[in-house]
N, C-alpha and C positions, 0 to 999 in steps of 0.2 A: 539507371537505378546503380545511383553513386554507392562506393560502401558505405556510406557511413549512415543509408536508408535499406541496404542487406544488412548491419546489425544493430542495428532499431528495430528490424523485426523479428531478427533471429532471438533479442534477448526478448522480445516483447513474449513471443509464441513457446520459447519454452522458460520464463520464467511459472510460466498461467498451466503448462499443462503435465514440465516434470514433479511439482506438485501434489498433483494428482495420478502420475503412475507411479510415484512412493507407498500412496497413501493408497495404493493400490497392490502394491508386492504387500504391503507392510499392514496387510489388516487384519489379522488375526493377531497378532502379537502391542497391536496399538494398545493405547489404554480408551477406553468405551468415550472417555470427552474427546478426544481426540477429532475425527469426525464437528458435531456436535462443534467442534470452537472452529473450524472448518465452514463449514455454512455459514453460521453465527456473523465469522468476519465476513466473510463474503456478499453477507444482505447486509450488513454497518457497512462498510466500503461502497458499497452498491449504489446504499441512497441516501446515504451521508455521505459523497461527493464524485464518486465514476461516473451516476448516470448526469447528475448538474455537465461535471464539465463538457462531457462526451457531448450534451444539444443543447450550452449553453441557454439550458431552460428560465436564469433573471437575471440579466442585464447583463450575458453578457455575451461570445461569438463559441458555436461551434467547434465542435476539433476539424469539419473538415475546414472550417476560419481560416483554419490557422497550423497545418500543416499539409506537405509539401501534396499536390494531387497523387502521383503514385504509393505514399504510407498509404492518399484514402482506398487505390485498391487493394492496395496488398492488408488493412487492418479495415475491414470498413464499419463507418461510421458504427449502424447496428452490433457488432463484436463490439466494440472500441472495453464502452463502457464493461463487456466480459472479462473481457480476460485483463484486462487491469483490475477486475474488482479479481473476481483468481490466482492474481501475483499476490496483492496485497494480501488475499488469504493465505493466502499458498506458503510463498517464498518468506512474507514476510513480517506478518502474527505466527502462524506456526513455525519459518526460523527463527523471529524469535524465544519461541517460547525451548523449541530445541538446543538455539545456543544456550539458553538458562539451565537445561537440562546437564547437556552437557559442561561448563563451566562447574555446579551441582556435583559434582564427578557422578553424575547421571543417575544420581540414586531418584525417582519416585515425593521423597518427605519433601525437597523440594519448595511442594506447585501445594502443599495441607494447608499453608498460614502463606500472613502478607510476608514477607522479607524482603528491607529496603535494598537492596545488594543484588538480591532479582528483576526492582521492579525497577531498575538503574541502565544492567545491564538491557534491557526490552525499549525502555524510554529509547538506551544511547541507540537500540541499534533501529527501531523505527525510524529516531529523522535521522541519524544519516546514511542512509538509505534512501531515504526522500533526498542529503542535499547534493546523493553521489546522482541520485538523477536528473535534479532537478539544472547542477550545471554539465552530462554529461551525457542526457540520454532524449533528455524529452525538456533540453534547454530556449531552441528556440519555438516552441510550440505552450512553454507558460511564462517567456522570457517577459520584462521590464515593453508594456507599452499592449502585448496579449492582453485580452479584457473575457476575469472564466464570470463564471456563473458565480452567488451566490449561494451556498447547498447547508444544508441541517449542520452543520460540524464546520463550519466555517461562516461564524454568525458574523464575523465584519464581513462578508464579503469581494468583491472591486471596493464600495466607500473606502475601506482602511484597510492599504496593503504597498506601505514600504516597500522598498528596495534593503536585504539585510543588508549583505556586500556583493561587491562583482568579484570574480577569478577570470585572465581573461577575456576582458565584457563578457558574461554570462552572467546573468545577476539572482539570486537566490532574490524572492519573494519571497514574503510574512503570511498572505494567504497561508499561501502550498501548501509551506509546515504549521495552518492550523491539524489540520485532522489527529498527526504522526504528534499534535503537540492531547488534543483531546484521547487520544483511540486508544492509550498505553496503559493508565488505567483503571478501565474500560473492558476490556482484554482481561490484564490479571486478575480484576475483581469475580468478574466473568467465569475465568479457572478453576480461583477454588476457592466455590461453593460447585464446581461441580465436580473437582477434586472429591472437595467431600460429600457430594451426592453420590459418585459412584465408587467412592469405593468401603 
C-alpha cells in the first residue's frame, strides 16, 4: 500500500466518522435542526450522486473500475457510497454551516433569514472542498477519460463534461462540480425553514 493510498483511506474514513463523533459528543447542546440537516444531507448526497458514481448506474464506470485494487479492498464497493455520503453530509454540509456560524460571531440569528454573505461562504466552502478533493484526493478516479454516471444532481451526465482547468496534469471536470453548485441553495433554504420551525 502506497503513502498516497494510506492518505486517501485515512481522509475518507476520518471525514466520514469524525462528524458523527462530534454530533454524538455535543448532541445535548446542538440545535434540533442539526441532526435533521445531517440526515437530509446524507440522503441528498447519496441519492443525488454518490450511489450513481459508486455503481456507474447510467453510462458510467463503477468505482472499482476507476481505482486501484488496494483501495477497493480498504473501501469496498458497497461501503464507498456510504462513507462518501457521510463525509459530504458531515464534513462538507455541516462543516459549511458551522463555518457560517463561526464567521457570524456564533450568533444563531444568522440562520433566521437569507443572507447573501452566508450563502456565498457556504457555496465557496462547498465548491472549494470539491476542487481540493478532485485535484488532490480522487484525482485518479475523476480525471479526464474516467466515465462517471449520470446522476440526478448532475443532469448533464458525461454528455457535457468539459475540463475546467488542469494543475500538474490533474484535471478539474465540469460534471463533478455541478452537485456542489446545485446543493448550497437547497441546503441553505432548508436550513432557514428548519430554524424557523424549531425556534
